[in-house]
Backbone as CSV, one residue per row, in Angstrom:
resi,resn,N_x,N_y,N_z,CA_x,CA_y,CA_z,C_x,C_y,C_z
1,UNK,78.330,73.831,43.989,79.742,73.631,44.335,80.620,74.131,43.194
2,UNK,81.638,74.911,43.518,82.539,75.411,42.489,83.422,74.282,41.969
3,UNK,83.819,74.398,40.711,84.591,73.352,40.048,86.052,73.429,40.486
4,UNK,86.631,72.281,40.850,88.064,72.188,41.132,88.600,70.964,40.398
5,UNK,89.466,71.215,39.447,90.104,70.134,38.698,91.573,70.074,39.027
6,UNK,92.270,69.099,38.419,93.697,68.983,38.710,94.409,68.236,37.591
7,UNK,95.708,68.459,37.522,96.609,67.701,36.661,97.652,67.112,37.589
8,UNK,97.831,65.787,37.530,98.667,65.114,38.529,99.682,64.186,37.863
9,UNK,100.748,64.739,37.291,101.749,63.906,36.628,102.701,63.243,37.612
10,UNK,103.240,62.108,37.201,104.314,61.479,37.976,105.646,61.926,37.371
11,UNK,106.642,62.223,38.198,107.912,62.761,37.696,108.876,61.669,37.227
12,UNK,108.382,60.799,36.365,109.232,59.739,35.827,109.929,60.170,34.553
13,UNK,109.705,61.411,34.130,110.347,61.950,32.943,109.666,63.241,32.536
14,UNK,110.144,63.890,31.474,109.530,65.136,31.005,108.162,64.893,30.388
15,UNK,107.388,65.950,30.239,106.074,65.817,29.620,106.225,65.491,28.139
16,UNK,105.463,64.507,27.670,105.420,64.154,26.255,104.060,64.564,25.693
17,UNK,103.823,64.262,24.423,102.587,64.714,23.781,101.346,64.191,24.505
18,UNK,101.374,62.930,24.925,100.206,62.359,25.606,99.891,63.062,26.905
19,UNK,100.930,63.400,27.671,100.689,64.102,28.936,100.287,65.556,28.696
20,UNK,100.751,66.141,27.589,100.300,67.489,27.231,98.799,67.480,26.940
21,UNK,98.325,66.452,26.246,96.892,66.312,25.972,96.103,66.251,27.278
22,UNK,96.587,65.465,28.245,95.902,65.349,29.532,95.902,66.680,30.279
23,UNK,97.037,67.375,30.245,97.123,68.674,30.912,96.148,69.665,30.290
24,UNK,96.125,69.730,28.966,95.239,70.665,28.279,93.769,70.341,28.527
25,UNK,93.425,69.050,28.417,92.032,68.669,28.619,91.537,69.025,30.007
26,UNK,92.357,68.752,31.019,91.941,69.064,32.388,91.902,70.576,32.610
27,UNK,92.836,71.304,31.997,92.869,72.769,32.135,91.630,73.402,31.483
28,UNK,91.359,73.030,30.231,90.217,73.618,29.525,88.900,73.301,30.234
29,UNK,88.761,72.068,30.727,87.530,71.699,31.419,87.338,72.533,32.685
30,UNK,88.438,72.749,33.425,88.345,73.541,34.656,88.026,75.003,34.354
31,UNK,88.765,75.571,33.433,88.594,77.000,33.164,87.290,77.309,32.424
32,UNK,86.802,76.363,31.624,85.510,76.559,30.965,84.374,76.574,31.980
33,UNK,84.626,75.969,33.153,83.645,75.994,34.247,83.967,77.085,35.270
34,UNK,84.830,78.042,34.884,85.260,79.122,35.791,85.810,78.555,37.103
35,UNK,86.488,77.412,37.004,86.982,76.744,38.193,88.471,76.869,38.396
36,UNK,88.959,76.172,39.418,90.379,76.143,39.720,91.022,74.942,39.040
37,UNK,92.295,75.125,38.670,93.086,74.037,38.081,94.334,73.872,38.936
38,UNK,94.394,72.762,39.675,95.494,72.505,40.589,96.514,71.570,39.942
39,UNK,97.742,71.662,40.401,98.802,70.752,39.948,99.339,69.994,41.151
40,UNK,99.402,68.684,41.012,99.921,67.817,42.067,100.972,66.882,41.466
41,UNK,102.142,66.869,42.044,103.206,65.984,41.584,103.102,64.667,42.347
42,UNK,102.857,63.584,41.628,102.621,62.292,42.278,103.945,61.514,42.376
43,UNK,104.750,61.947,43.342,106.107,61.412,43.506,106.172,60.446,44.690
44,UNK,105.430,59.345,44.585,105.430,58.356,45.670,106.110,57.056,45.247
45,UNK,106.774,57.062,44.089,107.434,55.843,43.598,108.856,56.188,43.165
46,UNK,109.741,56.483,44.136,111.100,56.940,43.819,111.867,56.083,42.816
47,UNK,111.749,54.741,42.840,112.523,53.952,41.865,112.188,54.277,40.409
48,UNK,110.991,54.809,40.158,110.575,55.111,38.781,110.757,56.580,38.421
49,UNK,111.238,57.387,39.353,111.309,58.827,39.118,112.658,59.257,38.557
50,UNK,112.632,60.344,37.802,113.834,60.903,37.192,114.232,62.161,37.955
51,UNK,115.490,62.258,38.296,115.973,63.434,39.019,115.706,64.690,38.197
52,UNK,115.083,65.687,38.807,114.816,66.957,38.143,113.540,66.991,37.323
53,UNK,112.824,65.839,37.230,111.636,65.795,36.378,110.514,66.687,36.896
54,UNK,110.363,66.791,38.212,109.284,67.618,38.768,109.419,69.066,38.319
55,UNK,110.621,69.615,38.448,110.842,71.005,38.031,110.676,71.160,36.529
56,UNK,111.135,70.166,35.779,111.013,70.223,34.323,109.550,70.225,33.897
57,UNK,108.733,69.420,34.555,107.297,69.379,34.247,106.660,70.740,34.502
58,UNK,106.996,71.353,35.623,106.414,72.662,35.946,106.867,73.731,34.948
59,UNK,108.123,73.677,34.530,108.618,74.640,33.533,107.908,74.437,32.194
60,UNK,107.599,73.190,31.870,106.896,72.908,30.616,105.476,73.473,30.658
61,UNK,104.784,73.290,31.767,103.444,73.854,31.894,103.479,75.369,31.734
62,UNK,104.469,75.995,32.336,104.595,77.452,32.204,104.897,77.849,30.766
63,UNK,105.743,77.056,30.079,106.092,77.366,28.689,104.874,77.290,27.775
64,UNK,103.914,76.434,28.132,102.694,76.287,27.334,101.549,77.150,27.860
65,UNK,101.877,78.071,28.767,100.897,79.026,29.303,99.770,78.337,30.079
66,UNK,100.114,77.219,30.713,99.146,76.521,31.567,99.491,76.849,33.013
67,UNK,98.890,77.901,33.514,99.216,78.414,34.842,98.242,77.851,35.874
68,UNK,98.798,77.224,36.898,97.971,76.559,37.901,97.560,77.522,39.012
69,UNK,96.561,77.120,39.766,96.067,77.897,40.897,96.658,77.343,42.188
70,UNK,97.007,78.221,43.112,97.514,77.797,44.412,98.909,77.200,44.346
71,UNK,99.286,76.517,45.419,100.607,75.916,45.522,100.612,74.508,44.937
72,UNK,101.739,74.143,44.363,101.903,72.775,43.873,101.989,71.827,45.077
73,UNK,101.264,70.725,45.019,101.270,69.719,46.082,102.147,68.546,45.648
74,UNK,102.970,68.057,46.578,103.840,66.912,46.315,103.408,65.753,47.207
75,UNK,103.109,64.617,46.605,102.666,63.473,47.389,103.748,62.999,48.364
76,UNK,105.006,63.202,48.034,106.094,62.768,48.914,106.071,63.487,50.252
77,UNK,105.329,64.590,50.331,105.226,65.343,51.575,103.932,65.025,52.334
78,UNK,103.195,64.011,51.867,101.881,63.728,52.439,101.774,62.290,52.955
79,UNK,102.921,61.674,53.229,102.916,60.274,53.671,102.092,60.065,54.938
80,UNK,102.119,61.031,55.857,101.402,60.854,57.117,99.898,60.751,56.895
81,UNK,99.384,61.496,55.919,97.961,61.427,55.585,97.584,60.011,55.169
82,UNK,98.418,59.396,54.337,98.136,58.039,53.859,98.280,57.018,54.992
83,UNK,99.350,57.172,55.790,99.603,56.206,56.856,98.517,56.258,57.926
84,UNK,98.047,57.445,58.243,96.996,57.574,59.261,95.741,56.807,58.849
85,UNK,95.373,56.907,57.574,94.184,56.197,57.110,94.406,54.684,57.140
86,UNK,95.588,54.249,56.755,95.897,52.817,56.792,95.823,52.294,58.220
87,UNK,96.351,53.056,59.176,96.311,52.628,60.579,94.869,52.484,61.063
88,UNK,94.003,53.385,60.640,92.590,53.278,61.027,91.977,51.993,60.488
89,UNK,92.271,51.677,59.236,91.715,50.474,58.631,92.301,49.203,59.245
90,UNK,93.589,49.226,59.577,94.191,48.062,60.228,93.550,47.829,61.600
91,UNK,93.320,48.913,62.323,92.732,48.801,63.661,91.301,48.265,63.609
92,UNK,90.569,48.615,62.567,89.170,48.179,62.453,89.032,46.819,61.779
93,UNK,90.135,46.313,61.215,90.075,45.053,60.489,89.689,45.210,59.028
94,UNK,89.516,46.460,58.587,89.171,46.706,57.189,90.365,46.434,56.274
95,UNK,91.565,46.577,56.832,92.793,46.279,56.084,93.556,45.177,56.805
96,UNK,94.421,44.476,56.077,95.174,43.382,56.673,96.497,43.185,55.935
97,UNK,97.424,42.510,56.605,98.730,42.228,56.019,98.636,41.012,55.104
98,UNK,99.386,41.078,54.001,99.381,39.987,53.015,100.811,39.671,52.602
99,UNK,101.167,38.392,52.647,102.521,37.970,52.315,102.631,37.341,50.919
100,UNK,101.539,37.322,50.176,101.554,36.699,48.850,102.423,37.502,47.879
101,UNK,103.212,36.800,47.102,104.067,37.452,46.107,103.316,37.580,44.777
102,UNK,103.827,38.431,43.901,103.223,38.564,42.578,103.250,37.238,41.832
103,UNK,104.342,36.501,41.991,104.475,35.212,41.323,103.386,34.248,41.780
104,UNK,103.113,34.220,43.081,102.077,33.331,43.614,100.693,33.714,43.094
105,UNK,100.443,35.015,43.032,99.134,35.478,42.544,98.982,35.160,41.060
106,UNK,100.066,35.332,40.308,100.026,35.006,38.875,99.747,33.525,38.672
107,UNK,100.379,32.693,39.488,100.173,31.243,39.371,98.747,30.842,39.740
108,UNK,98.092,31.667,40.570,96.716,31.374,40.998,95.677,31.891,40.011
109,UNK,96.140,32.487,38.913,95.213,32.962,37.893,95.296,34.442,37.606
110,UNK,96.145,35.144,38.331,96.350,36.558,38.045,95.587,37.512,38.933
111,UNK,94.651,36.990,39.741,93.897,37.837,40.657,94.056,37.303,42.081
112,UNK,94.143,38.221,43.015,94.299,37.833,44.417,92.989,37.253,44.942
113,UNK,93.066,36.100,45.580,91.867,35.360,45.994,91.582,35.450,47.489
114,UNK,92.229,36.380,48.190,91.947,36.547,49.615,92.692,35.570,50.504
115,UNK,93.821,35.073,50.018,94.575,34.032,50.727,94.916,34.426,52.163
116,UNK,95.310,35.666,52.375,95.779,36.101,53.698,94.715,36.841,54.502
117,UNK,93.521,36.915,53.971,92.482,37.768,54.570,92.219,37.444,56.037
118,UNK,92.227,36.172,56.377,91.881,35.787,57.746,93.043,35.166,58.517
119,UNK,94.267,35.392,58.032,95.435,34.803,58.695,95.934,35.651,59.867
120,UNK,95.489,36.898,59.935,95.882,37.810,61.016,97.409,37.917,61.129
121,UNK,98.033,38.164,59.979,99.482,38.343,59.953,99.849,39.672,60.593
122,UNK,101.096,39.782,61.020,101.582,41.024,61.617,102.641,41.638,60.709
123,UNK,103.113,42.804,61.102,104.119,43.511,60.307,105.523,43.003,60.577
124,UNK,105.654,41.921,61.322,106.995,41.414,61.658,107.673,40.762,60.461
125,UNK,106.898,40.348,59.468,107.466,39.798,58.244,107.154,40.751,57.093
126,UNK,107.977,40.751,56.030,107.708,41.642,54.892,106.339,41.357,54.282
127,UNK,105.471,42.316,54.351,104.100,42.136,53.859,103.617,43.398,53.165
128,UNK,102.695,43.191,52.234,101.915,44.310,51.711,100.692,44.470,52.616
129,UNK,99.968,45.560,52.438,98.715,45.767,53.170,97.594,45.859,52.142
130,UNK,96.572,45.041,52.338,95.427,45.026,51.434,94.169,45.527,52.142
131,UNK,93.239,45.999,51.342,91.968,46.512,51.844,90.863,45.513,51.533
132,UNK,90.096,45.136,52.547,88.945,44.256,52.305,87.933,44.986,51.428
133,UNK,87.618,44.397,50.292,86.697,45.060,49.373,85.250,44.780,49.779
134,UNK,84.662,45.732,50.478,83.280,45.595,50.953,82.291,46.415,50.130
135,UNK,82.817,47.303,49.272,81.920,48.116,48.435,82.434,48.115,46.990
136,UNK,82.392,46.954,46.349,82.911,46.865,44.973,82.091,47.706,44.004
137,UNK,82.761,48.216,42.982,82.116,49.026,41.945,82.301,48.308,40.609
138,UNK,81.196,47.949,39.985,81.235,47.172,38.746,81.043,48.034,37.496
139,UNK,80.619,49.273,37.677,80.497,50.186,36.536,80.420,51.614,37.055
140,UNK,80.647,52.552,36.189,80.527,53.965,36.543,80.210,54.739,35.271
141,UNK,79.749,55.974,35.448,79.382,56.812,34.311,80.505,57.817,34.048
142,UNK,81.041,57.741,32.846,82.053,58.703,32.398,81.339,59.815,31.629
143,UNK,81.771,61.058,31.825,81.064,62.190,31.222,81.041,62.109,29.702
144,UNK,82.069,61.529,29.099,82.128,61.417,27.645,81.619,60.070,27.152
145,UNK,82.024,58.994,27.792,81.798,57.656,27.255,80.583,56.947,27.833
146,UNK,79.897,57.581,28.778,78.719,56.965,29.358,79.056,55.857,30.339
147,UNK,78.232,54.817,30.397,78.410,53.738,31.362,79.575,52.836,30.945
148,UNK,80.565,52.716,31.813,81.729,51.865,31.571,81.735,50.748,32.608
149,UNK,82.059,49.552,32.174,82.003,48.372,33.043,83.389,47.969,33.516
150,UNK,83.485,47.585,34.785,84.721,47.091,35.383,84.629,45.566,35.492
151,UNK,85.663,44.825,35.090,85.617,43.363,35.221,85.330,42.944,36.666
152,UNK,84.452,41.967,36.829,84.015,41.545,38.161,85.190,41.111,39.032
153,UNK,86.117,40.328,38.457,87.248,39.845,39.250,88.102,40.994,39.770
154,UNK,88.218,42.040,38.975,88.991,43.208,39.395,88.240,43.995,40.461
155,UNK,86.933,44.156,40.266,86.123,44.931,41.206,86.061,44.275,42.581
156,UNK,86.048,42.948,42.619,85.905,42.221,43.879,87.225,42.021,44.624
157,UNK,88.330,42.307,44.000,89.643,41.988,44.565,90.004,42.889,45.744
158,UNK,90.545,42.285,46.809,91.145,43.063,47.898,92.464,43.616,47.377
159,UNK,92.524,44.914,47.099,93.722,45.433,46.447,94.702,46.039,47.451
160,UNK,95.930,46.195,46.998,97.013,46.681,47.854,96.901,48.190,48.066
161,UNK,97.048,48.627,49.311,97.088,50.055,49.612,98.474,50.488,50.098
162,UNK,99.302,49.519,50.486,100.699,49.809,50.787,101.530,48.607,50.358
163,UNK,102.554,48.873,49.574,103.315,47.802,48.978,104.265,47.137,49.971
164,UNK,104.735,45.974,49.614,105.674,45.224,50.448,106.964,46.024,50.698
165,UNK,107.357,46.862,49.738,108.570,47.667,49.892,108.347,48.941,50.699
166,UNK,107.131,49.115,51.237,106.841,50.258,52.088,106.297,51.477,51.363
167,UNK,106.177,51.404,50.036,105.657,52.533,49.279,104.132,52.491,49.250
168,UNK,103.523,53.670,49.290,102.065,53.765,49.273,101.538,53.529,47.859
169,UNK,100.402,52.857,47.772,99.813,52.530,46.480,99.144,53.753,45.862
170,UNK,99.178,53.800,44.541,98.622,54.918,43.780,97.149,55.143,44.101
171,UNK,96.331,54.089,44.074,94.885,54.262,44.260,94.555,54.939,45.579
172,UNK,95.238,54.531,46.642,94.985,55.137,47.954,95.384,56.603,47.963
173,UNK,96.608,56.882,47.523,97.128,58.249,47.596,96.295,59.212,46.764
174,UNK,95.920,58.806,45.562,95.213,59.725,44.677,93.831,60.065,45.227
175,UNK,93.141,59.103,45.823,91.807,59.371,46.364,91.893,60.258,47.608
176,UNK,92.812,59.939,48.520,92.942,60.771,49.725,93.331,62.194,49.361
177,UNK,94.198,62.361,48.368,94.590,63.709,47.949,93.442,64.442,47.285
178,UNK,92.698,63.752,46.413,91.576,64.408,45.748,90.517,64.856,46.765
179,UNK,90.286,64.030,47.771,89.337,64.418,48.827,89.872,65.621,49.597
180,UNK,91.134,65.559,49.980,91.740,66.622,50.781,91.778,67.949,50.024
181,UNK,91.967,67.899,48.713,92.056,69.121,47.913,90.708,69.587,47.390
182,UNK,89.638,68.844,47.671,88.311,69.263,47.237,88.056,69.111,45.755
183,UNK,88.762,68.183,45.107,88.589,67.981,43.672,87.141,67.565,43.386
184,UNK,86.531,68.164,42.353,85.147,67.843,42.002,85.055,66.976,40.756
185,UNK,86.068,67.030,39.890,86.079,66.179,38.701,87.511,65.832,38.331
186,UNK,87.713,64.572,37.917,89.018,64.115,37.467,88.970,63.960,35.955
187,UNK,89.849,64.678,35.268,89.983,64.584,33.812,91.367,64.014,33.534
188,UNK,91.432,62.868,32.862,92.707,62.186,32.656,92.588,61.232,31.478
189,UNK,93.690,60.542,31.161,93.721,59.649,30.023,92.922,58.377,30.225
190,UNK,92.508,57.776,29.119,91.680,56.574,29.162,92.434,55.351,29.656
191,UNK,93.756,55.439,29.793,94.511,54.314,30.356,94.187,54.103,31.827
192,UNK,93.533,55.078,32.451,93.194,54.972,33.871,91.713,54.665,34.098
193,UNK,91.044,54.172,33.074,89.631,53.806,33.237,89.484,52.662,34.243
194,UNK,90.314,51.618,34.117,90.170,50.464,35.010,90.355,50.820,36.486
195,UNK,91.399,51.574,36.862,91.550,51.927,38.281,90.414,52.776,38.837
196,UNK,89.616,53.380,37.963,88.538,54.252,38.432,87.563,53.500,39.331
197,UNK,87.271,52.244,39.007,86.364,51.472,39.844,86.870,51.338,41.260
198,UNK,88.147,51.040,41.407,88.723,50.910,42.745,88.712,52.245,43.475
199,UNK,88.946,53.310,42.745,88.966,54.620,43.390,87.582,55.032,43.855
200,UNK,86.555,54.722,43.080,85.192,55.010,43.527,84.852,54.156,44.745
201,UNK,85.338,52.908,44.765,85.138,52.059,45.940,85.740,52.694,47.184
202,UNK,86.917,53.275,47.040,87.572,53.929,48.172,86.737,55.100,48.677
203,UNK,86.199,55.896,47.775,85.319,56.991,48.198,84.176,56.451,49.057
204,UNK,83.564,55.373,48.593,82.414,54.816,49.309,82.827,54.253,50.662
205,UNK,83.984,53.609,50.726,84.450,53.046,51.989,84.851,54.132,52.977
206,UNK,85.200,55.302,52.448,85.538,56.444,53.295,84.314,57.290,53.641
207,UNK,83.171,56.915,53.101,81.954,57.674,53.369,81.919,59.008,52.660
208,UNK,82.599,59.110,51.503,82.663,60.358,50.756,81.952,60.209,49.414
209,UNK,81.462,61.322,48.896,80.830,61.322,47.580,81.903,61.282,46.502
210,UNK,81.868,60.325,45.590,82.890,60.256,44.541,82.849,61.478,43.630
211,UNK,83.997,61.813,43.082,84.065,62.853,42.060,83.478,62.301,40.766
212,UNK,83.265,63.159,39.783,82.883,62.685,38.456,84.155,62.505,37.623
213,UNK,84.044,61.758,36.538,85.222,61.412,35.749,84.994,61.700,34.279
214,UNK,86.065,62.154,33.640,86.084,62.377,32.201,87.414,61.838,31.687
215,UNK,87.359,60.790,30.868,88.580,60.171,30.363,88.821,60.578,28.911
216,UNK,90.005,61.103,28.674,90.407,61.609,27.364,91.031,60.489,26.532
217,UNK,90.966,60.595,25.199,91.589,59.564,24.365,93.101,59.526,24.558
218,UNK,93.665,58.340,24.417,95.105,58.158,24.545,95.783,58.430,23.215
219,UNK,96.944,59.058,23.271,97.764,59.248,22.080,98.651,58.017,21.895
220,UNK,98.575,57.417,20.703,99.354,56.223,20.404,100.512,56.547,19.470
221,UNK,101.588,55.808,19.613,102.691,55.900,18.671,102.414,55.035,17.457
222,UNK,103.317,55.075,16.469,103.115,54.293,15.246,103.119,52.795,15.522
223,UNK,103.735,52.382,16.642,103.784,50.969,16.995,102.504,50.500,17.690
224,UNK,101.545,51.414,17.855,100.285,51.058,18.491,100.299,51.142,19.997
225,UNK,101.466,51.446,20.593,101.553,51.590,22.038,101.267,53.033,22.428
226,UNK,100.735,53.223,23.646,100.448,54.589,24.077,101.752,55.358,24.244
227,UNK,101.698,56.657,23.941,102.848,57.517,24.189,103.025,57.649,25.689
228,UNK,104.157,57.225,26.196,104.401,57.265,27.632,105.900,57.365,27.867
229,UNK,106.250,57.726,29.102,107.662,57.794,29.458,108.287,56.410,29.408
230,UNK,107.497,55.405,29.821,107.989,54.030,29.806,108.330,53.572,28.392
231,UNK,107.567,54.065,27.403,107.807,53.692,26.012,108.689,54.706,25.297
232,UNK,109.368,55.543,26.081,110.363,56.496,25.565,109.770,57.516,24.590
233,UNK,108.581,58.006,24.902,107.985,59.058,24.086,108.837,60.327,24.209
234,UNK,109.080,61.032,23.100,109.915,62.235,23.164,109.231,63.359,23.929
235,UNK,110.032,64.171,24.583,109.502,65.316,25.329,108.976,66.372,24.371
236,UNK,107.957,67.105,24.801,107.485,68.231,24.002,108.527,69.343,24.055
237,UNK,108.484,70.200,23.070,109.490,71.253,22.914,109.079,72.485,23.725
238,UNK,109.879,72.826,24.737,109.584,74.015,25.542,109.989,75.305,24.841
239,UNK,110.923,75.218,23.904,111.417,76.418,23.231,110.543,76.818,22.053
240,UNK,109.843,75.859,21.465,108.931,76.143,20.346,107.625,75.394,20.589
241,UNK,106.829,75.866,21.554,105.661,75.099,22.000,104.445,75.151,21.084
242,UNK,104.351,76.134,20.215,103.108,76.325,19.465,102.708,75.119,18.611
243,UNK,103.626,74.493,17.844,103.191,73.339,17.025,102.558,72.224,17.847
244,UNK,103.194,71.835,18.952,102.639,70.752,19.772,101.345,71.187,20.444
245,UNK,101.246,72.461,20.832,100.021,72.965,21.461,98.849,72.873,20.494
246,UNK,99.041,73.338,19.265,97.963,73.299,18.285,97.606,71.861,17.912
247,UNK,98.628,70.997,17.797,98.355,69.602,17.468,97.585,68.913,18.594
248,UNK,97.936,69.223,19.841,97.223,68.634,20.982,95.771,69.114,21.012
249,UNK,95.545,70.367,20.661,94.178,70.881,20.628,93.387,70.237,19.495
250,UNK,94.031,70.021,18.358,93.380,69.289,17.271,93.028,67.872,17.728
251,UNK,93.949,67.243,18.438,93.745,65.895,18.968,92.512,65.848,19.867
252,UNK,92.284,66.933,20.620,91.143,67.019,21.536,89.843,67.418,20.840
253,UNK,89.881,67.516,19.523,88.649,67.731,18.772,88.317,69.168,18.440
254,UNK,89.221,70.098,18.715,88.950,71.493,18.368,88.943,71.672,16.848
255,UNK,88.028,72.487,16.353,88.032,72.940,14.964,88.799,74.254,14.952
256,UNK,90.092,74.165,14.754,90.979,75.312,14.943,90.829,76.340,13.828
257,UNK,90.731,77.599,14.213,90.672,78.680,13.243,92.059,78.927,12.655
258,UNK,92.108,79.260,11.383,93.393,79.411,10.697,94.263,80.495,11.308
259,UNK,93.649,81.589,11.768,94.453,82.693,12.280,95.092,82.381,13.638
260,UNK,94.758,81.225,14.240,95.388,80.846,15.506,96.877,80.585,15.326
261,UNK,97.269,80.222,14.116,98.684,79.964,13.857,99.529,81.212,14.079
262,UNK,98.921,82.389,13.970,99.634,83.646,14.164,99.380,84.256,15.539
263,UNK,98.584,83.598,16.363,98.256,84.129,17.686,99.347,83.779,18.688
264,UNK,99.373,84.502,19.796,100.308,84.177,20.871,99.817,82.943,21.611
265,UNK,100.699,82.336,22.392,100.297,81.166,23.169,99.154,81.499,24.126
266,UNK,99.252,82.643,24.789,98.201,83.036,25.728,96.868,83.209,25.012
267,UNK,96.902,83.767,23.794,95.671,83.943,23.020,95.090,82.599,22.592
268,UNK,95.963,81.650,22.247,95.506,80.316,21.849,94.833,79.616,23.027
269,UNK,95.463,79.690,24.197,94.889,79.064,25.389,93.548,79.705,25.733
270,UNK,93.476,81.027,25.671,92.221,81.734,25.958,91.141,81.301,24.979
271,UNK,91.486,81.205,23.691,90.524,80.755,22.678,90.054,79.340,23.004
272,UNK,90.990,78.490,23.448,90.637,77.122,23.795,89.626,77.057,24.930
273,UNK,89.826,77.887,25.937,88.895,77.922,27.072,87.509,78.361,26.605
274,UNK,87.463,79.371,25.749,86.190,79.908,25.288,85.431,78.943,24.374
275,UNK,86.155,78.066,23.690,85.533,77.191,22.699,85.481,75.727,23.114
276,UNK,85.876,75.426,24.341,85.906,74.040,24.802,84.510,73.510,25.112
277,UNK,84.234,72.296,24.684,83.052,71.563,25.131,83.353,70.074,24.965
278,UNK,82.835,69.265,25.865,83.193,67.847,25.864,82.619,67.098,24.664
279,UNK,81.579,67.639,24.019,81.014,66.966,22.850,82.007,66.895,21.703
280,UNK,82.987,67.806,21.696,83.963,67.815,20.612,84.956,66.666,20.716
281,UNK,85.091,66.079,21.906,86.084,65.033,22.111,85.770,63.818,21.236
282,UNK,86.789,63.185,20.680,86.561,61.964,19.890,85.895,60.892,20.744
283,UNK,85.069,60.082,20.113,84.377,59.019,20.838,85.288,57.847,21.166
284,UNK,86.346,57.696,20.412,87.284,56.610,20.657,88.160,56.912,21.869
285,UNK,88.762,55.874,22.421,89.653,56.084,23.570,91.123,56.045,23.167
286,UNK,91.407,55.807,21.875,92.794,55.756,21.416,92.905,56.394,20.039
287,UNK,93.937,57.229,19.853,94.153,57.925,18.587,95.659,57.994,18.313
288,UNK,96.043,57.881,17.045,97.423,58.121,16.643,97.530,59.554,16.158
289,UNK,98.319,60.405,16.828,98.447,61.806,16.394,98.980,61.898,14.977
290,UNK,98.667,62.982,14.287,99.088,63.143,12.888,100.598,63.184,12.755
291,UNK,101.291,63.742,13.758,102.755,63.861,13.617,103.502,62.838,14.463
292,UNK,102.893,61.692,14.783,103.535,60.726,15.659,104.803,60.135,15.066
293,UNK,105.029,60.354,13.725,106.239,59.817,13.111,107.400,60.786,13.183
294,UNK,107.220,61.912,13.864,108.334,62.835,14.046,108.329,63.353,15.479
295,UNK,109.468,63.803,15.975,109.559,64.230,17.381,108.589,65.365,17.679
296,UNK,108.103,65.363,18.941,107.253,66.460,19.398,108.097,67.688,19.655
């Protein structure tokens, strides 16, 4: 099977150093396997999105010479795919309506205990939709980190596939899209290790073979928090991309040659593809970049 990878940012803001690391890691892994690298904009949570962020993200990828294959896919245009699957599960009893609030679940210990599983609620009242967890996943093998364990309470939980506000849940959308696009491996940040168990469960419940996973180390700020849009991480510089590009490659474990500083961006990316291997990746899942005390 030919390799198909992807980079799937949410348009909640411009790309920062941490998301550049994820983009580069997924790109190098795909191209080192002579595969395709797809881009998917995960715009299914409008309240968290920034106007114009999708276009800005694509311009940033182009500025860093990360050219994707095929057309960009937008999750906001794929709602029917998600709804059709939910309707099938509701009809079979695999999914059900749940009226429990976050506050109630928190008061019960922080994990959903199946309160509404057999109440046979309807959509006439504001409800989320949950999936009966019949194929829990308690561990999985990551290409870099080996066997990773998922907490039992999390693995066994009937999780939400459509929110009370009508928005589709991330875990459902990402798995259906990866299946539909033929993705063979997911390369992303280590902050998404925990959801991986639920996503593998979805593959099994859909009767599909799960993809393989490779989780990259997270870039941390000086405060110890991951660099993210939520934590106001600065955007990478589209006008002078080389410093952040080289720093991100160093972060990914490359032993950079000195003459790369004088190479073009395209030459640097090509060198990265030719010299990429997963053994170079740091064994840790969290790292503070060398220049985290100054803007990217």
